[in-house]
C-alpha positions in Angstrom: 1.6 5.4 6.0 2.1 5.6 9.8 0.6 2.7 11.6 1.4 3.7 15.1 3.6 5.9 17.1 6.7 4.1 15.7 5.3 2.0 13.2 4.9 2.6 9.4 3.5 0.5 6.4 5.0 0.9 3.0 3.2 -0.4 -0.1 3.9 -0.5 -3.7 1.4 1.4 -5.7 1.9 -0.9 -8.8 -1.1 -3.3 -9.2 0.0 -6.9 -9.2 -2.6 -7.9 -11.8 -1.7 -5.7 -14.7 0.8 -3.2 -13.5 -1.4 0.0 -13.4 -0.5 2.5 -10.7 -3.1 2.5 -8.1 -4.8 5.9 -6.9 -6.1 6.9 -3.7 -10.0 7.1 -3.8 -11.5 8.0 -0.4 -10.3 5.6 2.0 -9.1 2.8 -0.5 -6.6 2.4 -3.5 -8.1 1.6 -6.9 -6.5 0.4 -9.9 -7.5 2.5 -13.1 -6.6 -0.3 -15.5 -9.2 -2.7 -14.3 -10.8 -1.5 -11.1 -9.1 -3.8 -8.4 -9.9 -2.0 -5.0 -7.4 -2.4 -2.1 -7.8 -1.2 1.6 -5.2 1.2 3.2 -3.2 -2.0 4.4 -3.0 -3.0 0.8 -5.3 -5.9 1.1 -7.5 -6.6 -2.1 -11.2 -5.9 -1.0 -13.0 -5.7 -4.4 -13.3 -5.3 -8.0 -11.3 -7.4 -10.3 -9.6 -10.1 -8.5 -6.0 -9.7 -7.6 -3.6 -10.5 -5.1 -2.8 -8.0 -2.3 -0.3 -5.0 -3.0 3.4 -5.7 -2.2 4.4 -4.5 1.3 7.9 -3.5 2.1 9.7 -4.1 5.4 10.3 -0.7 7.5 12.1 0.3 10.4 12.0 3.6 12.4 14.5 5.1 14.6 12.6 7.6 16.8 16.0 9.0 18.0 17.2 10.4 14.5 13.4 10.4 13.0 14.9 8.1 10.3 12.4 5.7 8.4 14.0 3.0 6.5 12.4 1.0 3.9 13.9 -2.1 2.8 
């Protein structure tokens, strides 16, 4: 997800609670396994209690248009 003119946010879609693949539902991500809900930044916001989604470090080179996810 783009977070600014040169910033990006890369999240794992694997729910940290039971390993379900979270799905986009409106403006949130929801785990179909147990209902945990995460905002677009990956922070847990409701449903079954779980830790936040894993966030990967990113770097963007605007000269080449290359996004690197570490």
